[in-house]
TIMARGU-786270 format. One record per residue (C-alpha): residue in three letters; x, y, z. Coordinates in pm, 1 decimal. Layout:
BEGIN
filum code:ALA | c1:X | c2:Y | c3:Z
...
# end
This chain:
BEGIN
filum code:MET | c1:9092.7 | c2:14238.1 | c3:9760.9
filum code:PHE | c1:9381.6 | c2:14162.1 | c3:9983.5
filum code:CYS | c1:9390.5 | c2:13799.2 | c3:10008.9
filum code:SER | c1:9363.4 | c2:13810.8 | c3:9561.0
filum code:ILE | c1:9670.6 | c2:14033.9 | c3:9593.7
filum code:TYR | c1:9835.3 | c2:13817.9 | c3:9866.3
filum code:ILE | c1:9782.6 | c2:13489.2 | c3:9610.7
filum code:PHE | c1:9909.5 | c2:13674.2 | c3:9340.6
filum code:ILE | c1:10195.9 | c2:13776.5 | c3:9523.5
filum code:LEU | c1:10274.8 | c2:13429.6 | c3:9625.2
filum code:GLY | c1:10227.7 | c2:13298.8 | c3:9297.3
filum code:THR | c1:10491.9 | c2:13541.7 | c3:9147.8
filum code:ILE | c1:10757.2 | c2:13405.1 | c3:9437.7
filum code:PHE | c1:10683.5 | c2:13087.6 | c3:9320.2
filum code:GLY | c1:10688.4 | c2:13137.4 | c3:8956.7
filum code:SER | c1:11063.5 | c2:13266.5 | c3:9025.5
filum code:PHE | c1:11120.3 | c2:12949.3 | c3:9201.0
filum code:PHE | c1:11009.5 | c2:12730.4 | c3:8930.2
filum code:TYR | c1:11247.3 | c2:12911.6 | c3:8688.7
filum code:VAL | c1:11473.3 | c2:12789.0 | c3:8880.6
filum code:VAL | c1:11370.5 | c2:12467.2 | c3:8910.7
filum code:GLY | c1:11274.2 | c2:12392.1 | c3:8530.9
filum code:THR | c1:11676.5 | c2:12588.6 | c3:8413.4
filum code:ARG | c1:11869.0 | c2:12357.8 | c3:8641.3
filum code:LEU | c1:11733.4 | c2:11990.7 | c3:8733.3
filum code:PRO | c1:11740.0 | c2:11887.8 | c3:8322.4
filum code:ASN | c1:12064.3 | c2:12012.8 | c3:8366.4
filum code:ASN | c1:12125.9 | c2:11780.8 | c3:8658.8
filum code:GLU | c1:12228.9 | c2:12104.9 | c3:8855.0
filum code:SER | c1:12145.7 | c2:12152.8 | c3:9230.8
filum code:LEU | c1:11822.7 | c2:12403.4 | c3:9331.1
filum code:LEU | c1:12083.0 | c2:12517.5 | c3:9634.2
filum code:ARG | c1:12427.3 | c2:12540.8 | c3:9510.9
filum code:PRO | c1:12548.0 | c2:12808.7 | c3:9401.2
filum code:ARG | c1:12236.5 | c2:13025.9 | c3:9495.6
filum code:SER | c1:12110.9 | c2:13301.1 | c3:9267.2
filum code:HIS | c1:12365.8 | c2:13437.1 | c3:9042.2
filum code:CYS | c1:12417.1 | c2:13627.0 | c3:8702.6
filum code:THR | c1:12518.3 | c2:13366.7 | c3:8436.9
filum code:TYR | c1:12685.3 | c2:13569.1 | c3:8238.7
filum code:CYS | c1:12939.5 | c2:13701.1 | c3:8531.0
filum code:ASN | c1:12865.1 | c2:13493.2 | c3:8813.8
filum code:HIS | c1:12761.0 | c2:13783.5 | c3:9053.9
filum code:PHE | c1:12531.4 | c2:13664.5 | c3:9373.5
filum code:LEU | c1:12233.4 | c2:13845.1 | c3:9389.0
filum code:LYS | c1:12121.6 | c2:14051.4 | c3:9680.0
filum code:TRP | c1:11802.6 | c2:14019.1 | c3:9871.4
filum code:PHE | c1:11654.1 | c2:14334.6 | c3:9665.2
filum code:GLU | c1:11758.7 | c2:14141.5 | c3:9322.9
filum code:LEU | c1:11565.7 | c2:13850.8 | c3:9406.9
filum code:ILE | c1:11201.4 | c2:14036.5 | c3:9443.9
filum code:PRO | c1:10983.2 | c2:13893.6 | c3:9158.6
filum code:LEU | c1:10881.3 | c2:14111.5 | c3:8904.2
filum code:PHE | c1:10961.0 | c2:14477.1 | c3:9057.2
filum code:SER | c1:11372.7 | c2:14356.7 | c3:9057.5
filum code:TYR | c1:11357.7 | c2:14309.3 | c3:8698.5
filum code:LEU | c1:11187.0 | c2:14600.0 | c3:8588.6
filum code:ILE | c1:11415.4 | c2:14854.6 | c3:8840.8
filum code:LEU | c1:11740.1 | c2:14701.7 | c3:8714.9
filum code:ARG | c1:11525.9 | c2:14724.6 | c3:8373.4
filum code:GLY | c1:11621.5 | c2:14356.0 | c3:8312.2
filum code:LYS | c1:12003.0 | c2:14399.0 | c3:8330.2
filum code:CYS | c1:12263.6 | c2:14242.7 | c3:8554.7
filum code:LEU | c1:12362.0 | c2:14509.9 | c3:8849.7
filum code:LYS | c1:12752.4 | c2:14429.2 | c3:8816.3
filum code:CYS | c1:12793.9 | c2:14366.2 | c3:8481.8
filum code:ASN | c1:12448.3 | c2:14542.2 | c3:8274.3
filum code:HIS | c1:12454.2 | c2:14238.0 | c3:8063.1
filum code:LYS | c1:12047.3 | c2:14193.1 | c3:7961.0
filum code:LEU | c1:11851.4 | c2:13936.1 | c3:8133.6
filum code:SER | c1:11618.1 | c2:13673.6 | c3:7968.4
filum code:LYS | c1:11257.3 | c2:13817.7 | c3:7978.7
filum code:GLU | c1:11183.6 | c2:13465.5 | c3:8081.7
filum code:TYR | c1:11256.0 | c2:13520.4 | c3:8436.8
filum code:LEU | c1:10934.8 | c2:13815.3 | c3:8406.1
filum code:LEU | c1:10709.0 | c2:13646.3 | c3:8217.7
filum code:TYR | c1:10714.8 | c2:13355.9 | c3:8423.4
filum code:GLU | c1:10695.8 | c2:13501.2 | c3:8729.6
filum code:LEU | c1:10402.8 | c2:13686.9 | c3:8578.8
filum code:PHE | c1:10281.0 | c2:13415.3 | c3:8436.6
filum code:ALA | c1:10256.6 | c2:13224.3 | c3:8777.6
filum code:GLY | c1:10128.9 | c2:13516.7 | c3:8963.2
filum code:VAL | c1:9822.3 | c2:13579.7 | c3:8703.9
filum code:LEU | c1:9742.5 | c2:13167.2 | c3:8721.0
filum code:PHE | c1:9743.7 | c2:13196.1 | c3:9064.8
filum code:PHE | c1:9530.2 | c2:13456.9 | c3:9086.1
filum code:LEU | c1:9250.9 | c2:13355.4 | c3:8852.9
filum code:SER | c1:9272.0 | c2:13011.5 | c3:9050.6
filum code:TYR | c1:9129.1 | c2:13208.5 | c3:9360.3
filum code:LEU | c1:8933.1 | c2:13457.3 | c3:9175.5
filum code:LYS | c1:8756.0 | c2:13109.4 | c3:9007.7
filum code:PHE | c1:8763.7 | c2:12893.5 | c3:9274.9
filum code:GLY | c1:8785.5 | c2:13058.9 | c3:9635.5
filum code:VAL | c1:8993.9 | c2:12853.9 | c3:9925.7
filum code:SER | c1:8836.3 | c2:12500.3 | c3:9830.8
filum code:TYR | c1:8931.6 | c2:12167.5 | c3:9654.8
filum code:GLU | c1:8902.3 | c2:12295.1 | c3:9351.3
filum code:PHE | c1:9189.8 | c2:12625.9 | c3:9414.1
filum code:PHE | c1:9452.4 | c2:12368.5 | c3:9580.2
filum code:ILE | c1:9397.1 | c2:12125.7 | c3:9246.4
filum code:ALA | c1:9404.3 | c2:12459.2 | c3:9034.4
filum code:LEU | c1:9689.5 | c2:12522.2 | c3:9198.4
filum code:ILE | c1:9886.5 | c2:12222.9 | c3:9113.3
filum code:LEU | c1:9779.3 | c2:12219.4 | c3:8801.6
filum code:SER | c1:9899.2 | c2:12581.8 | c3:8758.6
filum code:SER | c1:10266.4 | c2:12505.3 | c3:8866.8
filum code:LEU | c1:10295.3 | c2:12201.9 | c3:8666.4
filum code:THR | c1:10178.8 | c2:12384.3 | c3:8347.7
filum code:ILE | c1:10432.5 | c2:12626.3 | c3:8447.6
filum code:LEU | c1:10705.0 | c2:12371.8 | c3:8500.8
filum code:ILE | c1:10620.2 | c2:12204.6 | c3:8154.8
filum code:PHE | c1:10640.7 | c2:12520.2 | c3:7952.2
filum code:ILE | c1:10947.0 | c2:12589.7 | c3:8091.2
filum code:THR | c1:11148.9 | c2:12233.5 | c3:8039.1
filum code:ASP | c1:10954.9 | c2:12077.7 | c3:7707.6
filum code:PHE | c1:10965.5 | c2:12487.1 | c3:7546.9
filum code:LYS | c1:11409.1 | c2:12465.6 | c3:7646.4
filum code:TYR | c1:11467.7 | c2:12115.9 | c3:7649.3
filum code:MET | c1:11188.6 | c2:11923.9 | c3:7520.4
filum code:LEU | c1:11172.7 | c2:11724.7 | c3:7847.1
filum code:ILE | c1:10933.0 | c2:11696.7 | c3:8139.1
filum code:LEU | c1:11044.8 | c2:11598.5 | c3:8453.2
filum code:ASP | c1:10970.8 | c2:11353.9 | c3:8618.6
filum code:SER | c1:10993.2 | c2:11480.5 | c3:8992.1
filum code:PRO | c1:10751.1 | c2:11755.0 | c3:8946.8
filum code:LEU | c1:10476.4 | c2:11473.4 | c3:8798.9
filum code:LEU | c1:10528.9 | c2:11239.8 | c3:9099.0
filum code:ILE | c1:10490.3 | c2:11540.1 | c3:9343.9
filum code:SER | c1:10173.4 | c2:11662.9 | c3:9168.6
filum code:SER | c1:10064.5 | c2:11326.9 | c3:9173.5
filum code:LEU | c1:10076.3 | c2:11270.2 | c3:9575.0
filum code:PHE | c1:9932.7 | c2:11613.4 | c3:9612.8
filum code:VAL | c1:9646.0 | c2:11542.2 | c3:9378.0
filum code:ILE | c1:9593.9 | c2:11224.4 | c3:9570.0
filum code:ILE | c1:9639.6 | c2:11389.0 | c3:9936.0
filum code:LEU | c1:9380.5 | c2:11630.7 | c3:9857.0
filum code:LYS | c1:9122.0 | c2:11366.3 | c3:9715.8
filum code:TYR | c1:9150.4 | c2:11176.1 | c3:10018.0
filum code:LEU | c1:9105.6 | c2:11457.4 | c3:10260.1
filum code:TYR | c1:8843.3 | c2:11643.4 | c3:10065.8
filum code:TYR | c1:8660.3 | c2:11304.9 | c3:9986.3
filum code:GLY | c1:8804.0 | c2:10976.0 | c3:10077.8
filum code:ALA | c1:8946.3 | c2:10686.8 | c3:10000.1
filum code:ASN | c1:8701.3 | c2:10541.7 | c3:9766.5
filum code:GLU | c1:8796.7 | c2:10847.6 | c3:9545.5
filum code:VAL | c1:9110.1 | c2:10779.2 | c3:9522.9
filum code:PHE | c1:9099.6 | c2:10446.2 | c3:9447.7
filum code:PHE | c1:8871.5 | c2:10560.3 | c3:9137.6
filum code:SER | c1:9080.9 | c2:10852.1 | c3:9023.6
filum code:VAL | c1:9408.8 | c2:10639.5 | c3:9031.3
filum code:LEU | c1:9214.4 | c2:10398.8 | c3:8812.3
filum code:CYS | c1:9121.4 | c2:10691.5 | c3:8585.6
filum code:GLY | c1:9472.0 | c2:10796.7 | c3:8577.2
filum code:VAL | c1:9596.7 | c2:10489.6 | c3:8478.3
filum code:PHE | c1:9336.5 | c2:10437.6 | c3:8194.8
filum code:SER | c1:9461.6 | c2:10747.7 | c3:8051.6
filum code:PHE | c1:9798.8 | c2:10677.0 | c3:8089.9
filum code:LEU | c1:9738.3 | c2:10367.6 | c3:7881.6
filum code:ILE | c1:9537.1 | c2:10556.0 | c3:7613.0
filum code:MET | c1:9835.5 | c2:10799.7 | c3:7564.5
filum code:LEU | c1:10070.4 | c2:10480.0 | c3:7568.7
filum code:VAL | c1:9838.1 | c2:10328.7 | c3:7318.7
filum code:ILE | c1:9807.2 | c2:10651.1 | c3:7099.1
filum code:GLY | c1:10207.4 | c2:10683.6 | c3:7112.0
filum code:LYS | c1:10291.5 | c2:10321.5 | c3:7003.6
filum code:ILE | c1:10063.8 | c2:10394.1 | c3:6664.7
filum code:GLY | c1:10208.1 | c2:10703.8 | c3:6624.7
filum code:THR | c1:10523.0 | c2:10536.3 | c3:6621.7
filum code:ILE | c1:10473.8 | c2:10300.1 | c3:6382.9
filum code:LEU | c1:10317.6 | c2:10517.0 | c3:6123.8
filum code:PHE | c1:10569.8 | c2:10790.9 | c3:6169.6
filum code:LYS | c1:10864.6 | c2:10532.0 | c3:6197.7
filum code:LYS | c1:10991.4 | c2:10762.6 | c3:6480.2
filum code:GLU | c1:10875.8 | c2:10855.4 | c3:6853.4
filum code:ALA | c1:10561.6 | c2:11016.7 | c3:6805.4
filum code:LEU | c1:10481.4 | c2:11080.2 | c3:7194.3
filum code:GLY | c1:10761.4 | c2:11130.0 | c3:7442.4
filum code:GLY | c1:10798.4 | c2:10945.0 | c3:7795.4
filum code:GLY | c1:10716.7 | c2:11293.5 | c3:8000.6
filum code:ASP | c1:10339.9 | c2:11334.2 | c3:7779.1
filum code:ILE | c1:10271.9 | c2:10973.3 | c3:7818.0
filum code:LYS | c1:10317.0 | c2:11015.9 | c3:8229.1
filum code:PHE | c1:10139.5 | c2:11318.2 | c3:8197.9
filum code:ALA | c1:9806.7 | c2:11154.8 | c3:8075.4
filum code:PHE | c1:9805.6 | c2:11005.0 | c3:8421.8
filum code:VAL | c1:9796.9 | c2:11314.1 | c3:8632.6
filum code:MET | c1:9504.8 | c2:11431.2 | c3:8402.6
filum code:GLY | c1:9311.8 | c2:11142.1 | c3:8488.7
filum code:LEU | c1:9366.5 | c2:11180.9 | c3:8859.5
filum code:ALA | c1:9298.5 | c2:11544.8 | c3:8882.7
filum code:LEU | c1:9007.3 | c2:11571.3 | c3:8631.7
filum code:SER | c1:8844.2 | c2:11237.1 | c3:8700.9
filum code:GLN | c1:8525.8 | c2:11245.1 | c3:8931.6
filum code:SER | c1:8304.4 | c2:10947.8 | c3:9074.1
filum code:LYS | c1:7950.5 | c2:11203.3 | c3:9010.9
filum code:PHE | c1:8015.9 | c2:11153.4 | c3:8630.0
filum code:ILE | c1:7964.7 | c2:10712.2 | c3:8687.5
filum code:PHE | c1:7699.2 | c2:10576.2 | c3:8487.1
filum code:ASN | c1:7804.8 | c2:10217.2 | c3:8508.0
filum code:SER | c1:7790.8 | c2:9952.4 | c3:8767.2
filum code:SER | c1:8113.3 | c2:9744.9 | c3:8638.1
filum code:ILE | c1:8448.4 | c2:9878.7 | c3:8710.7
filum code:LEU | c1:8568.7 | c2:9884.1 | c3:8373.8
filum code:LEU | c1:8265.1 | c2:10100.9 | c3:8211.5
filum code:SER | c1:8216.7 | c2:10310.6 | c3:8578.0
filum code:VAL | c1:8672.4 | c2:10405.6 | c3:8510.9
filum code:PHE | c1:8577.7 | c2:10495.5 | c3:8162.5
filum code:SER | c1:8283.5 | c2:10692.7 | c3:8233.1
filum code:GLY | c1:8468.7 | c2:10902.7 | c3:8455.9
filum code:SER | c1:8773.0 | c2:10939.4 | c3:8232.0
filum code:ARG | c1:8558.9 | c2:11106.6 | c3:7941.1
filum code:ILE | c1:8665.3 | c2:11479.9 | c3:8049.7
filum code:THR | c1:9019.3 | c2:11326.3 | c3:8056.5
filum code:LEU | c1:8946.2 | c2:11213.4 | c3:7644.0
filum code:ILE | c1:8790.0 | c2:11588.6 | c3:7590.8
filum code:ALA | c1:9131.1 | c2:11763.8 | c3:7720.8
filum code:LEU | c1:9345.3 | c2:11525.0 | c3:7526.3
filum code:VAL | c1:9176.6 | c2:11597.1 | c3:7219.9
filum code:PHE | c1:9159.6 | c2:11990.4 | c3:7274.7
filum code:SER | c1:9544.7 | c2:11952.3 | c3:7325.3
filum code:THR | c1:9561.3 | c2:11871.8 | c3:6994.1
filum code:PHE | c1:9396.5 | c2:12153.4 | c3:6865.3
filum code:LEU | c1:9599.7 | c2:12389.4 | c3:7075.8
filum code:ALA | c1:9907.6 | c2:12201.1 | c3:6944.9
filum code:LEU | c1:9799.4 | c2:12246.6 | c3:6574.1
filum code:PRO | c1:9857.3 | c2:12617.0 | c3:6490.6
filum code:TYR | c1:10191.6 | c2:12585.4 | c3:6702.1
filum code:ALA | c1:10302.2 | c2:12296.5 | c3:6473.8
filum code:ILE | c1:10195.4 | c2:12429.4 | c3:6145.7
filum code:ALA | c1:10429.7 | c2:12723.5 | c3:6256.2
filum code:SER | c1:10676.9 | c2:12517.0 | c3:6338.1
filum code:MET | c1:10727.5 | c2:12375.0 | c3:5977.7
filum code:LEU | c1:10682.5 | c2:12669.8 | c3:5814.3
filum code:LEU | c1:10968.5 | c2:12845.6 | c3:5983.6
filum code:LYS | c1:11206.6 | c2:12594.4 | c3:6087.8
filum code:LYS | c1:11336.5 | c2:12276.9 | c3:5952.4
filum code:ASP | c1:11326.6 | c2:12109.8 | c3:6264.3
filum code:ASN | c1:10939.2 | c2:11966.8 | c3:6318.5
filum code:GLU | c1:10980.4 | c2:11854.9 | c3:6630.0
filum code:VAL | c1:10706.8 | c2:11974.4 | c3:6815.6
filum code:PRO | c1:10652.2 | c2:12005.2 | c3:7280.7
filum code:PHE | c1:10305.4 | c2:11824.3 | c3:7285.6
filum code:GLY | c1:10343.3 | c2:11880.1 | c3:7689.7
filum code:PRO | c1:10266.0 | c2:12226.3 | c3:7706.4
filum code:PHE | c1:9976.9 | c2:12189.8 | c3:7519.4
filum code:LEU | c1:9844.9 | c2:11888.5 | c3:7728.7
filum code:ALA | c1:9896.1 | c2:12113.6 | c3:8033.1
filum code:SER | c1:9713.8 | c2:12370.8 | c3:7892.3
filum code:SER | c1:9455.6 | c2:12198.6 | c3:7802.9
filum code:THR | c1:9418.1 | c2:12019.8 | c3:8130.7
filum code:LEU | c1:9412.4 | c2:12360.4 | c3:8332.9
filum code:ILE | c1:9168.1 | c2:12500.8 | c3:8081.9
filum code:VAL | c1:8908.8 | c2:12215.8 | c3:8078.7
filum code:PHE | c1:8929.3 | c2:12220.7 | c3:8471.1
filum code:PHE | c1:8868.0 | c2:12582.3 | c3:8537.7
filum code:PHE | c1:8557.7 | c2:12538.1 | c3:8268.8
filum code:LEU | c1:8424.9 | c2:12209.7 | c3:8327.6
filum code:GLU | c1:8093.2 | c2:12347.9 | c3:8293.3
filum code:LYS | c1:8137.0 | c2:12457.8 | c3:7996.8
filum code:PHE | c1:8288.6 | c2:12161.8 | c3:7855.9
filum code:LYS | c1:7964.5 | c2:11938.1 | c3:7998.6
filum code:TYR | c1:7769.2 | c2:11959.8 | c3:7714.6
filum code:ILE | c1:8015.7 | c2:11815.5 | c3:7489.8
filum code:PHE | c1:8121.3 | c2:11533.5 | c3:7801.0
filum code:PHE | c1:7729.5 | c2:11449.0 | c3:7749.2
filum code:LEU | c1:7793.9 | c2:11306.4 | c3:7377.0
filum code:PHE | c1:8076.7 | c2:11049.8 | c3:7464.1
# end
């Protein structure tokens, strides 16, 4: 129980940091300067104003100095991260899957922030996440697994690239953002498993190992559909940020891989 609480608290701390990253980097702002402050009166926050969840609740969502209401996003993303970290530990314990789940959870939160706010997926979190996944795969399973997973990531990237090009031709505008296409590499890298290989040739082996990633890609479209319909009905701008749904689909499939296996074998 103590470990679960610790992981939850750690998640809220990371969630607070991710919100800073997600709101500063797209605006080309430094992560270090200026330090955390009220965006309305520029009041620099003291340590007791920076405690995830508690500070927001104790201060009733207002700046201590100017009393201006703060965005609920601070609270929501801190809680979101805490819950995802907690569920990752609850599901996997301390294991390879636990660390991958933390990486995917962190990336999901960042993509939610940047894509919904700015229609942007940052390159740096994708790169850092990919490096962490590669390091973990190497430490747990060796160089061969890394090589296989990278090939699956490239395959997933190419699939998304082709889908994006076809969509652009059909709809006469950009169908998928560059960040969505790059994220497909992370999907293939994290979800691929060499134990799903059934063929001796490299090409067929990569396809076999990538089939669960293809399921995640299809599943993401179903997740995005209600939002896309609501977006068309409620506002004139029909552009839908697809990244959050790709990330959510990847995380859900990774968490419930056993549940998705019966679909997997249909391919």
